[in-house]
mmCIF file of the C-alpha atoms, coordinates in Angstrom:
data_MODEL
# 
_entry.id   MODEL 
# 
loop_
_atom_site.group_PDB 
_atom_site.id 
_atom_site.type_symbol 
_atom_site.label_atom_id 
_atom_site.label_alt_id 
_atom_site.label_comp_id 
_atom_site.label_asym_id 
_atom_site.label_entity_id 
_atom_site.label_seq_id 
_atom_site.pdbx_PDB_ins_code 
_atom_site.Cartn_x 
_atom_site.Cartn_y 
_atom_site.Cartn_z 
_atom_site.occupancy 
_atom_site.B_iso_or_equiv 
_atom_site.pdbx_formal_charge 
_atom_site.auth_seq_id 
_atom_site.auth_comp_id 
_atom_site.auth_asym_id 
_atom_site.auth_atom_id 
_atom_site.pdbx_PDB_model_num 
ATOM 1   C CA . UNK A 1 1   ? -5.634  21.048  11.167  1.00 0.00 ? 1   UNK A CA 1 
ATOM 2   C CA . UNK A 1 2   ? -5.075  19.087  7.939   1.00 0.00 ? 2   UNK A CA 1 
ATOM 3   C CA . UNK A 1 3   ? -5.842  15.397  8.234   1.00 0.00 ? 3   UNK A CA 1 
ATOM 4   C CA . UNK A 1 4   ? -4.831  12.983  5.432   1.00 0.00 ? 4   UNK A CA 1 
ATOM 5   C CA . UNK A 1 5   ? -7.451  10.259  4.775   1.00 0.00 ? 5   UNK A CA 1 
ATOM 6   C CA . UNK A 1 6   ? -6.341  7.920   1.947   1.00 0.00 ? 6   UNK A CA 1 
ATOM 7   C CA . UNK A 1 7   ? -7.970  4.727   0.409   1.00 0.00 ? 7   UNK A CA 1 
ATOM 8   C CA . UNK A 1 8   ? -5.722  1.656   0.309   1.00 0.00 ? 8   UNK A CA 1 
ATOM 9   C CA . UNK A 1 9   ? -3.696  1.293   -2.918  1.00 0.00 ? 9   UNK A CA 1 
ATOM 10  C CA . UNK A 1 10  ? -4.115  -2.013  -4.698  1.00 0.00 ? 10  UNK A CA 1 
ATOM 11  C CA . UNK A 1 11  ? -1.086  -4.354  -4.321  1.00 0.00 ? 11  UNK A CA 1 
ATOM 12  C CA . UNK A 1 12  ? -1.863  -5.716  -7.858  1.00 0.00 ? 12  UNK A CA 1 
ATOM 13  C CA . UNK A 1 13  ? -1.712  -2.361  -9.714  1.00 0.00 ? 13  UNK A CA 1 
ATOM 14  C CA . UNK A 1 14  ? 1.498   -0.568  -10.839 1.00 0.00 ? 14  UNK A CA 1 
ATOM 15  C CA . UNK A 1 15  ? 1.448   3.052   -9.434  1.00 0.00 ? 15  UNK A CA 1 
ATOM 16  C CA . UNK A 1 16  ? 4.897   3.869   -10.366 1.00 0.00 ? 16  UNK A CA 1 
ATOM 17  C CA . UNK A 1 17  ? 3.812   6.590   -12.784 1.00 0.00 ? 17  UNK A CA 1 
ATOM 18  C CA . UNK A 1 18  ? 1.184   7.978   -10.495 1.00 0.00 ? 18  UNK A CA 1 
ATOM 19  C CA . UNK A 1 19  ? 0.978   10.742  -7.867  1.00 0.00 ? 19  UNK A CA 1 
ATOM 20  C CA . UNK A 1 20  ? -1.778  11.116  -5.469  1.00 0.00 ? 20  UNK A CA 1 
ATOM 21  C CA . UNK A 1 21  ? -3.437  14.577  -4.954  1.00 0.00 ? 21  UNK A CA 1 
ATOM 22  C CA . UNK A 1 22  ? -4.938  14.855  -1.553  1.00 0.00 ? 22  UNK A CA 1 
ATOM 23  C CA . UNK A 1 23  ? -7.180  17.842  -1.269  1.00 0.00 ? 23  UNK A CA 1 
ATOM 24  C CA . UNK A 1 24  ? -8.527  19.387  1.913   1.00 0.00 ? 24  UNK A CA 1 
ATOM 25  C CA . UNK A 1 25  ? -11.762 17.572  2.855   1.00 0.00 ? 25  UNK A CA 1 
ATOM 26  C CA . UNK A 1 26  ? -13.480 20.704  3.811   1.00 0.00 ? 26  UNK A CA 1 
ATOM 27  C CA . UNK A 1 27  ? -13.311 21.932  0.198   1.00 0.00 ? 27  UNK A CA 1 
ATOM 28  C CA . UNK A 1 28  ? -15.563 19.090  -1.105  1.00 0.00 ? 28  UNK A CA 1 
ATOM 29  C CA . UNK A 1 29  ? -17.066 18.471  -3.592  1.00 0.00 ? 29  UNK A CA 1 
ATOM 30  C CA . UNK A 1 30  ? -14.339 18.649  -6.058  1.00 0.00 ? 30  UNK A CA 1 
ATOM 31  C CA . UNK A 1 31  ? -14.586 18.490  -9.924  1.00 0.00 ? 31  UNK A CA 1 
ATOM 32  C CA . UNK A 1 32  ? -12.059 17.949  -12.754 1.00 0.00 ? 32  UNK A CA 1 
ATOM 33  C CA . UNK A 1 33  ? -12.173 21.602  -13.519 1.00 0.00 ? 33  UNK A CA 1 
ATOM 34  C CA . UNK A 1 34  ? -11.103 22.468  -9.977  1.00 0.00 ? 34  UNK A CA 1 
ATOM 35  C CA . UNK A 1 35  ? -7.931  20.307  -10.391 1.00 0.00 ? 35  UNK A CA 1 
ATOM 36  C CA . UNK A 1 36  ? -7.396  21.459  -14.156 1.00 0.00 ? 36  UNK A CA 1 
ATOM 37  C CA . UNK A 1 37  ? -7.192  25.054  -12.872 1.00 0.00 ? 37  UNK A CA 1 
ATOM 38  C CA . UNK A 1 38  ? -4.770  24.316  -10.018 1.00 0.00 ? 38  UNK A CA 1 
ATOM 39  C CA . UNK A 1 39  ? -2.577  21.981  -12.225 1.00 0.00 ? 39  UNK A CA 1 
ATOM 40  C CA . UNK A 1 40  ? -2.443  24.243  -15.382 1.00 0.00 ? 40  UNK A CA 1 
ATOM 41  C CA . UNK A 1 41  ? 0.646   26.271  -14.162 1.00 0.00 ? 41  UNK A CA 1 
ATOM 42  C CA . UNK A 1 42  ? 2.435   23.314  -12.920 1.00 0.00 ? 42  UNK A CA 1 
ATOM 43  C CA . UNK A 1 43  ? 2.539   20.821  -15.642 1.00 0.00 ? 43  UNK A CA 1 
ATOM 44  C CA . UNK A 1 44  ? 1.851   20.136  -19.442 1.00 0.00 ? 44  UNK A CA 1 
ATOM 45  C CA . UNK A 1 45  ? -1.387  18.127  -19.701 1.00 0.00 ? 45  UNK A CA 1 
ATOM 46  C CA . UNK A 1 46  ? 0.218   16.313  -22.722 1.00 0.00 ? 46  UNK A CA 1 
ATOM 47  C CA . UNK A 1 47  ? 2.454   14.592  -19.967 1.00 0.00 ? 47  UNK A CA 1 
ATOM 48  C CA . UNK A 1 48  ? -0.684  13.273  -18.230 1.00 0.00 ? 48  UNK A CA 1 
ATOM 49  C CA . UNK A 1 49  ? -2.101  9.928   -19.152 1.00 0.00 ? 49  UNK A CA 1 
ATOM 50  C CA . UNK A 1 50  ? -5.043  10.040  -16.600 1.00 0.00 ? 50  UNK A CA 1 
ATOM 51  C CA . UNK A 1 51  ? -6.481  12.195  -14.005 1.00 0.00 ? 51  UNK A CA 1 
ATOM 52  C CA . UNK A 1 52  ? -9.551  11.222  -11.895 1.00 0.00 ? 52  UNK A CA 1 
ATOM 53  C CA . UNK A 1 53  ? -11.123 10.845  -8.533  1.00 0.00 ? 53  UNK A CA 1 
ATOM 54  C CA . UNK A 1 54  ? -9.882  7.847   -6.598  1.00 0.00 ? 54  UNK A CA 1 
ATOM 55  C CA . UNK A 1 55  ? -12.338 6.261   -3.997  1.00 0.00 ? 55  UNK A CA 1 
ATOM 56  C CA . UNK A 1 56  ? -12.978 9.695   -2.140  1.00 0.00 ? 56  UNK A CA 1 
ATOM 57  C CA . UNK A 1 57  ? -13.934 12.872  -3.783  1.00 0.00 ? 57  UNK A CA 1 
ATOM 58  C CA . UNK A 1 58  ? -10.853 14.654  -2.022  1.00 0.00 ? 58  UNK A CA 1 
ATOM 59  C CA . UNK A 1 59  ? -8.397  12.095  -3.375  1.00 0.00 ? 59  UNK A CA 1 
ATOM 60  C CA . UNK A 1 60  ? -7.451  12.331  -6.980  1.00 0.00 ? 60  UNK A CA 1 
ATOM 61  C CA . UNK A 1 61  ? -4.863  10.126  -8.912  1.00 0.00 ? 61  UNK A CA 1 
ATOM 62  C CA . UNK A 1 62  ? -2.770  11.604  -11.649 1.00 0.00 ? 62  UNK A CA 1 
ATOM 63  C CA . UNK A 1 63  ? -0.983  9.159   -13.938 1.00 0.00 ? 63  UNK A CA 1 
ATOM 64  C CA . UNK A 1 64  ? 1.835   10.552  -16.037 1.00 0.00 ? 64  UNK A CA 1 
ATOM 65  C CA . UNK A 1 65  ? 3.100   9.198   -19.387 1.00 0.00 ? 65  UNK A CA 1 
ATOM 66  C CA . UNK A 1 66  ? 6.878   9.167   -18.390 1.00 0.00 ? 66  UNK A CA 1 
ATOM 67  C CA . UNK A 1 67  ? 8.956   8.837   -15.277 1.00 0.00 ? 67  UNK A CA 1 
ATOM 68  C CA . UNK A 1 68  ? 10.506  12.235  -16.023 1.00 0.00 ? 68  UNK A CA 1 
ATOM 69  C CA . UNK A 1 69  ? 7.092   13.914  -16.085 1.00 0.00 ? 69  UNK A CA 1 
ATOM 70  C CA . UNK A 1 70  ? 6.211   12.463  -12.690 1.00 0.00 ? 70  UNK A CA 1 
ATOM 71  C CA . UNK A 1 71  ? 9.719   13.443  -11.131 1.00 0.00 ? 71  UNK A CA 1 
ATOM 72  C CA . UNK A 1 72  ? 9.237   16.974  -12.344 1.00 0.00 ? 72  UNK A CA 1 
ATOM 73  C CA . UNK A 1 73  ? 5.774   17.245  -10.882 1.00 0.00 ? 73  UNK A CA 1 
ATOM 74  C CA . UNK A 1 74  ? 6.907   15.776  -7.494  1.00 0.00 ? 74  UNK A CA 1 
ATOM 75  C CA . UNK A 1 75  ? 8.975   18.762  -6.845  1.00 0.00 ? 75  UNK A CA 1 
ATOM 76  C CA . UNK A 1 76  ? 5.787   20.511  -6.173  1.00 0.00 ? 76  UNK A CA 1 
ATOM 77  C CA . UNK A 1 77  ? 4.882   19.241  -2.606  1.00 0.00 ? 77  UNK A CA 1 
ATOM 78  C CA . UNK A 1 78  ? 1.519   21.104  -2.501  1.00 0.00 ? 78  UNK A CA 1 
ATOM 79  C CA . UNK A 1 79  ? -0.843  23.184  -4.508  1.00 0.00 ? 79  UNK A CA 1 
ATOM 80  C CA . UNK A 1 80  ? -3.964  25.077  -3.971  1.00 0.00 ? 80  UNK A CA 1 
ATOM 81  C CA . UNK A 1 81  ? -7.430  23.715  -5.238  1.00 0.00 ? 81  UNK A CA 1 
ATOM 82  C CA . UNK A 1 82  ? -10.359 25.816  -4.618  1.00 0.00 ? 82  UNK A CA 1 
ATOM 83  C CA . UNK A 1 83  ? -8.440  28.124  -2.295  1.00 0.00 ? 83  UNK A CA 1 
ATOM 84  C CA . UNK A 1 84  ? -7.602  25.111  -0.062  1.00 0.00 ? 84  UNK A CA 1 
ATOM 85  C CA . UNK A 1 85  ? -4.387  23.137  0.433   1.00 0.00 ? 85  UNK A CA 1 
ATOM 86  C CA . UNK A 1 86  ? -3.827  20.122  -1.538  1.00 0.00 ? 86  UNK A CA 1 
ATOM 87  C CA . UNK A 1 87  ? -0.775  17.778  -0.897  1.00 0.00 ? 87  UNK A CA 1 
ATOM 88  C CA . UNK A 1 88  ? 1.103   15.940  -3.519  1.00 0.00 ? 88  UNK A CA 1 
ATOM 89  C CA . UNK A 1 89  ? 2.001   12.465  -2.531  1.00 0.00 ? 89  UNK A CA 1 
ATOM 90  C CA . UNK A 1 90  ? 3.985   9.771   -4.331  1.00 0.00 ? 90  UNK A CA 1 
ATOM 91  C CA . UNK A 1 91  ? 2.016   6.598   -4.836  1.00 0.00 ? 91  UNK A CA 1 
ATOM 92  C CA . UNK A 1 92  ? 4.484   4.201   -3.371  1.00 0.00 ? 92  UNK A CA 1 
ATOM 93  C CA . UNK A 1 93  ? 4.858   0.494   -3.651  1.00 0.00 ? 93  UNK A CA 1 
ATOM 94  C CA . UNK A 1 94  ? 1.764   -0.955  -1.610  1.00 0.00 ? 94  UNK A CA 1 
ATOM 95  C CA . UNK A 1 95  ? 1.929   -2.495  1.832   1.00 0.00 ? 95  UNK A CA 1 
ATOM 96  C CA . UNK A 1 96  ? 0.599   -6.105  1.922   1.00 0.00 ? 96  UNK A CA 1 
ATOM 97  C CA . UNK A 1 97  ? -0.970  -7.128  5.295   1.00 0.00 ? 97  UNK A CA 1 
ATOM 98  C CA . UNK A 1 98  ? -0.028  -10.785 5.825   1.00 0.00 ? 98  UNK A CA 1 
ATOM 99  C CA . UNK A 1 99  ? -0.916  -13.176 8.516   1.00 0.00 ? 99  UNK A CA 1 
ATOM 100 C CA . UNK A 1 100 ? 1.573   -15.843 9.210   1.00 0.00 ? 100 UNK A CA 1 
ATOM 101 C CA . UNK A 1 101 ? 0.245   -19.032 10.782  1.00 0.00 ? 101 UNK A CA 1 
ATOM 102 C CA . UNK A 1 102 ? 2.288   -21.871 12.350  1.00 0.00 ? 102 UNK A CA 1 
ATOM 103 C CA . UNK A 1 103 ? 5.139   -19.649 13.504  1.00 0.00 ? 103 UNK A CA 1 
ATOM 104 C CA . UNK A 1 104 ? 6.903   -21.100 16.497  1.00 0.00 ? 104 UNK A CA 1 
ATOM 105 C CA . UNK A 1 105 ? 7.369   -19.042 19.525  1.00 0.00 ? 105 UNK A CA 1 
ATOM 106 C CA . UNK A 1 106 ? 11.224  -18.947 18.979  1.00 0.00 ? 106 UNK A CA 1 
ATOM 107 C CA . UNK A 1 107 ? 10.969  -17.198 15.649  1.00 0.00 ? 107 UNK A CA 1 
ATOM 108 C CA . UNK A 1 108 ? 11.975  -13.627 16.167  1.00 0.00 ? 108 UNK A CA 1 
ATOM 109 C CA . UNK A 1 109 ? 11.143  -10.415 14.107  1.00 0.00 ? 109 UNK A CA 1 
ATOM 110 C CA . UNK A 1 110 ? 14.542  -10.415 12.426  1.00 0.00 ? 110 UNK A CA 1 
ATOM 111 C CA . UNK A 1 111 ? 14.025  -14.089 11.230  1.00 0.00 ? 111 UNK A CA 1 
ATOM 112 C CA . UNK A 1 112 ? 10.662  -12.843 9.639   1.00 0.00 ? 112 UNK A CA 1 
ATOM 113 C CA . UNK A 1 113 ? 12.428  -9.911  7.937   1.00 0.00 ? 113 UNK A CA 1 
ATOM 114 C CA . UNK A 1 114 ? 15.097  -12.251 6.492   1.00 0.00 ? 114 UNK A CA 1 
ATOM 115 C CA . UNK A 1 115 ? 12.617  -14.510 5.096   1.00 0.00 ? 115 UNK A CA 1 
ATOM 116 C CA . UNK A 1 116 ? 10.898  -11.971 3.191   1.00 0.00 ? 116 UNK A CA 1 
ATOM 117 C CA . UNK A 1 117 ? 13.794  -9.849  2.009   1.00 0.00 ? 117 UNK A CA 1 
ATOM 118 C CA . UNK A 1 118 ? 13.519  -11.128 -1.563  1.00 0.00 ? 118 UNK A CA 1 
ATOM 119 C CA . UNK A 1 119 ? 9.993   -9.839  -1.752  1.00 0.00 ? 119 UNK A CA 1 
ATOM 120 C CA . UNK A 1 120 ? 10.098  -6.437  0.190   1.00 0.00 ? 120 UNK A CA 1 
ATOM 121 C CA . UNK A 1 121 ? 10.720  -4.751  3.381   1.00 0.00 ? 121 UNK A CA 1 
ATOM 122 C CA . UNK A 1 122 ? 9.040   -5.964  6.472   1.00 0.00 ? 122 UNK A CA 1 
ATOM 123 C CA . UNK A 1 123 ? 7.832   -2.728  8.116   1.00 0.00 ? 123 UNK A CA 1 
ATOM 124 C CA . UNK A 1 124 ? 6.043   -4.265  11.150  1.00 0.00 ? 124 UNK A CA 1 
ATOM 125 C CA . UNK A 1 125 ? 5.377   -7.500  12.876  1.00 0.00 ? 125 UNK A CA 1 
ATOM 126 C CA . UNK A 1 126 ? 3.097   -8.343  15.775  1.00 0.00 ? 126 UNK A CA 1 
ATOM 127 C CA . UNK A 1 127 ? 2.229   -11.463 17.607  1.00 0.00 ? 127 UNK A CA 1 
ATOM 128 C CA . UNK A 1 128 ? -1.481  -12.209 17.299  1.00 0.00 ? 128 UNK A CA 1 
ATOM 129 C CA . UNK A 1 129 ? -3.267  -12.998 20.659  1.00 0.00 ? 129 UNK A CA 1 
ATOM 130 C CA . UNK A 1 130 ? -6.467  -15.081 21.144  1.00 0.00 ? 130 UNK A CA 1 
ATOM 131 C CA . UNK A 1 131 ? -9.720  -12.998 21.414  1.00 0.00 ? 131 UNK A CA 1 
ATOM 132 C CA . UNK A 1 132 ? -11.016 -15.068 24.117  1.00 0.00 ? 132 UNK A CA 1 
ATOM 133 C CA . UNK A 1 133 ? -10.963 -13.043 27.319  1.00 0.00 ? 133 UNK A CA 1 
ATOM 134 C CA . UNK A 1 134 ? -10.354 -15.962 29.481  1.00 0.00 ? 134 UNK A CA 1 
ATOM 135 C CA . UNK A 1 135 ? -6.872  -16.537 27.808  1.00 0.00 ? 135 UNK A CA 1 
ATOM 136 C CA . UNK A 1 136 ? -5.962  -12.735 28.448  1.00 0.00 ? 136 UNK A CA 1 
ATOM 137 C CA . UNK A 1 137 ? -2.765  -12.057 26.719  1.00 0.00 ? 137 UNK A CA 1 
ATOM 138 C CA . UNK A 1 138 ? -1.977  -15.641 25.810  1.00 0.00 ? 138 UNK A CA 1 
ATOM 139 C CA . UNK A 1 139 ? -0.322  -15.561 22.181  1.00 0.00 ? 139 UNK A CA 1 
ATOM 140 C CA . UNK A 1 140 ? -1.186  -17.647 19.265  1.00 0.00 ? 140 UNK A CA 1 
ATOM 141 C CA . UNK A 1 141 ? 1.311   -18.991 16.809  1.00 0.00 ? 141 UNK A CA 1 
ATOM 142 C CA . UNK A 1 142 ? 0.123   -16.406 14.306  1.00 0.00 ? 142 UNK A CA 1 
ATOM 143 C CA . UNK A 1 143 ? 1.922   -13.028 13.391  1.00 0.00 ? 143 UNK A CA 1 
ATOM 144 C CA . UNK A 1 144 ? 0.504   -9.958  11.705  1.00 0.00 ? 144 UNK A CA 1 
ATOM 145 C CA . UNK A 1 145 ? 3.144   -8.648  9.115   1.00 0.00 ? 145 UNK A CA 1 
ATOM 146 C CA . UNK A 1 146 ? 3.259   -5.472  7.037   1.00 0.00 ? 146 UNK A CA 1 
ATOM 147 C CA . UNK A 1 147 ? 5.262   -6.144  3.986   1.00 0.00 ? 147 UNK A CA 1 
ATOM 148 C CA . UNK A 1 148 ? 6.032   -3.170  1.510   1.00 0.00 ? 148 UNK A CA 1 
ATOM 149 C CA . UNK A 1 149 ? 6.601   -4.880  -1.745  1.00 0.00 ? 149 UNK A CA 1 
ATOM 150 C CA . UNK A 1 150 ? 9.740   -4.244  -4.028  1.00 0.00 ? 150 UNK A CA 1 
ATOM 151 C CA . UNK A 1 151 ? 9.208   -2.849  -7.389  1.00 0.00 ? 151 UNK A CA 1 
ATOM 152 C CA . UNK A 1 152 ? 7.992   -5.468  -9.848  1.00 0.00 ? 152 UNK A CA 1 
ATOM 153 C CA . UNK A 1 153 ? 6.713   -7.749  -6.971  1.00 0.00 ? 153 UNK A CA 1 
ATOM 154 C CA . UNK A 1 154 ? 3.032   -8.555  -6.897  1.00 0.00 ? 154 UNK A CA 1 
ATOM 155 C CA . UNK A 1 155 ? 1.025   -10.316 -4.094  1.00 0.00 ? 155 UNK A CA 1 
ATOM 156 C CA . UNK A 1 156 ? 1.033   -13.399 -6.263  1.00 0.00 ? 156 UNK A CA 1 
ATOM 157 C CA . UNK A 1 157 ? 4.794   -13.525 -6.104  1.00 0.00 ? 157 UNK A CA 1 
ATOM 158 C CA . UNK A 1 158 ? 4.843   -13.853 -2.309  1.00 0.00 ? 158 UNK A CA 1 
ATOM 159 C CA . UNK A 1 159 ? 4.942   -17.672 -1.417  1.00 0.00 ? 159 UNK A CA 1 
ATOM 160 C CA . UNK A 1 160 ? 1.748   -19.356 0.271   1.00 0.00 ? 160 UNK A CA 1 
ATOM 161 C CA . UNK A 1 161 ? 4.236   -21.440 2.336   1.00 0.00 ? 161 UNK A CA 1 
ATOM 162 C CA . UNK A 1 162 ? 7.671   -20.249 3.413   1.00 0.00 ? 162 UNK A CA 1 
ATOM 163 C CA . UNK A 1 163 ? 10.510  -21.625 5.559   1.00 0.00 ? 163 UNK A CA 1 
ATOM 164 C CA . UNK A 1 164 ? 11.481  -19.700 8.591   1.00 0.00 ? 164 UNK A CA 1 
ATOM 165 C CA . UNK A 1 165 ? 14.260  -21.155 10.664  1.00 0.00 ? 165 UNK A CA 1 
ATOM 166 C CA . UNK A 1 166 ? 13.450  -24.561 9.460   1.00 0.00 ? 166 UNK A CA 1 
ATOM 167 C CA . UNK A 1 167 ? 9.730   -24.266 10.036  1.00 0.00 ? 167 UNK A CA 1 
ATOM 168 C CA . UNK A 1 168 ? 7.256   -24.204 7.296   1.00 0.00 ? 168 UNK A CA 1 
ATOM 169 C CA . UNK A 1 169 ? 4.820   -21.176 7.728   1.00 0.00 ? 169 UNK A CA 1 
ATOM 170 C CA . UNK A 1 170 ? 1.605   -20.559 6.077   1.00 0.00 ? 170 UNK A CA 1 
ATOM 171 C CA . UNK A 1 171 ? 1.338   -17.145 4.523   1.00 0.00 ? 171 UNK A CA 1 
ATOM 172 C CA . UNK A 1 172 ? -2.346  -15.641 4.235   1.00 0.00 ? 172 UNK A CA 1 
ATOM 173 C CA . UNK A 1 173 ? -2.963  -12.327 2.162   1.00 0.00 ? 173 UNK A CA 1 
ATOM 174 C CA . UNK A 1 174 ? -6.386  -11.020 1.422   1.00 0.00 ? 174 UNK A CA 1 
ATOM 175 C CA . UNK A 1 175 ? -4.929  -9.385  -1.859  1.00 0.00 ? 175 UNK A CA 1 
ATOM 176 C CA . UNK A 1 176 ? -4.726  -12.809 -3.618  1.00 0.00 ? 176 UNK A CA 1 
ATOM 177 C CA . UNK A 1 177 ? -6.579  -16.217 -3.717  1.00 0.00 ? 177 UNK A CA 1 
ATOM 178 C CA . UNK A 1 178 ? -5.521  -18.792 -1.095  1.00 0.00 ? 178 UNK A CA 1 
ATOM 179 C CA . UNK A 1 179 ? -3.676  -21.879 -1.826  1.00 0.00 ? 179 UNK A CA 1 
ATOM 180 C CA . UNK A 1 180 ? -5.536  -25.189 -1.175  1.00 0.00 ? 180 UNK A CA 1 
ATOM 181 C CA . UNK A 1 181 ? -3.186  -27.179 0.983   1.00 0.00 ? 181 UNK A CA 1 
ATOM 182 C CA . UNK A 1 182 ? -4.773  -30.499 0.052   1.00 0.00 ? 182 UNK A CA 1 
ATOM 183 C CA . UNK A 1 183 ? -4.654  -30.113 -3.794  1.00 0.00 ? 183 UNK A CA 1 
ATOM 184 C CA . UNK A 1 184 ? -1.991  -27.339 -4.024  1.00 0.00 ? 184 UNK A CA 1 
ATOM 185 C CA . UNK A 1 185 ? -4.120  -25.293 -6.350  1.00 0.00 ? 185 UNK A CA 1 
ATOM 186 C CA . UNK A 1 186 ? -5.456  -21.712 -5.945  1.00 0.00 ? 186 UNK A CA 1 
# 
């Protein structure tokens, strides 16, 4: 049973020329020599900018010098490292986890999707409920939103305040500093 365990890719870093190599966790520890031997028949190392461990020993990041080199390598969906399966994944545009506050109850999911269309694709929205057990399932005026950023959009490009159906909504994101509502500075 092959389980994929990945770190969160930073929303502030451009991963467009990167591939993620996810090796079988049962094969740890991995070294650069293990990956060098597995990659040698599949690519030219002159096409590689960087290769290294990324947060976990079984996850390695491979950055290419050109988009063509990356595209060519991505045709290999898997390789074998230390006799174990290693899955090749594309490092995609990151997903931002947003919290929207002051969202009126009448605002629907399609309204939220429309408000963020210039910044990326809203993959999921969920109404946030209060954690007080006495309130049960009483909702709050907050929503949890997963936003997959468009290419060339950074967390700093997403507004701190956005208008949704005529209501100003506060957008919180842990991948960037928060705006002070009093002085309007970060």
